[in-house]
N, C-alpha and C positions, 0 to 999 in steps of 0.2 A: 451278404457281403459285408465285411468289416472294414471300416475306414480308420486308418492309422492317424492319430492326432498326437502331437507332441506337447507335453506339459512344460517344456523348457522355454522360458522367456525371461528377458531382462538380463542384468549383469550379475556375475558372481561376486562374492565378497572380495576375492583376490583381485579381480579386475578393478573394482572400486578403490581398493587400497592402493593399487599401483597408480591410478590416476591422481589420487590425493597426494601421494608421495611426490609425483612429478610436479604438481602445482606448488607444493611446499618448497621443493628445490628451486623452482623458478622464482618464487617470492623471496627466498633467502638470497638469491643472487641480485634481484632487482632492487630491493628496498635499500641496501647500503649505497648502491649507485645513485639512487634518487636523492638520498640525504646528502651525499657528496656533491651532486650537481646543484642542489639548492644552496648549500653552503658556499660553493664557488660563485654562484650567481649573486648572493648577498655580498660577498667580498668585492666582486667587480662593481656592483652598484655603489657600494660605499666609497671605493677608490675613485670612481667617476664623480660622485658628489663632492669629494674633497678637491678633486681637480677643478671642477667648475666653481667651487667656492673660492679657491685660490685665484683662479682666473678673474673672477668678479672683483676681488680685492685689488689685484694688480691693475686691472683696467680702471677702476675708480681712482687709484693712486696716481696713475698716469694722467688722467683727465683733470684731476684736482691739483696736480703738481705737488703731491705730498712726498716727503722724504721717507727713507726706509724706516725711520723710527717713529713716524707719525701714527696716531691712533685713528681708528674708524669705528663706526657703529653699524649695526645691521641695517638700520633704516637708510644709511647711505648706499647700500648695495641694491636697493629695490629696483633701480633701472637696469641692473646688470645680471640679476639672477632672480629666479622665481622663488619668492618667500611665501610662507603660509599667511593666513589672514591676519595674524598678529605681528607681522613683520619679523618672524623668527626663522632661523635657518631650518630647513627640512630635517626630519629625523632620520637617523641611520636605519637602513632596512634590516639590520641585524640586531635591533633594539639597543644600540649604543647611542652615545651622544657625541656631537662634534664640539671640539674645543677650539673656538676661534677667539684668540686673545685680544684682538682689536688692534694689533700692531702690524703694520704693512709687511715688515720683514719676517714675521713669524708665519710659518705654514700652518694651516689648520690641521688638527689631529682628531682621530676618533678615539673614544674612551676604551675601545676594545683592543687598542694597540699602543705600543710605546713609540712607534714610528708613524709618520704621516701617511705613507703608502709604500708598498703594499703592507697589509697586516693579516694576521691570523685570527680567526674567530675561535671562541672556546668550543 
């Protein structure tokens, strides 16, 4: 009596190519959305940092009874905002820098934008 055995096992080349094409298509859709989400997140974090910095300056000016043209230093803001170990303003999450001129009436700005908030990243 003869036993029938099949030598067919595994996937064909066409099946593997279809799977690779589907994975490539999904990656082509997902990667731009991930980059956009990351950029949006950095913009929002930067805007919130600017908002908190401006709030700290305004609170300091109110408590110190400063006029709108008065100047301030980052060391004055230490009780109102979390600064780094060197009493510097935290860095922008999108690799920009914050321009806080030291005058109460001037809103802080990010180097990645011409406006204080909101701004566009490159």
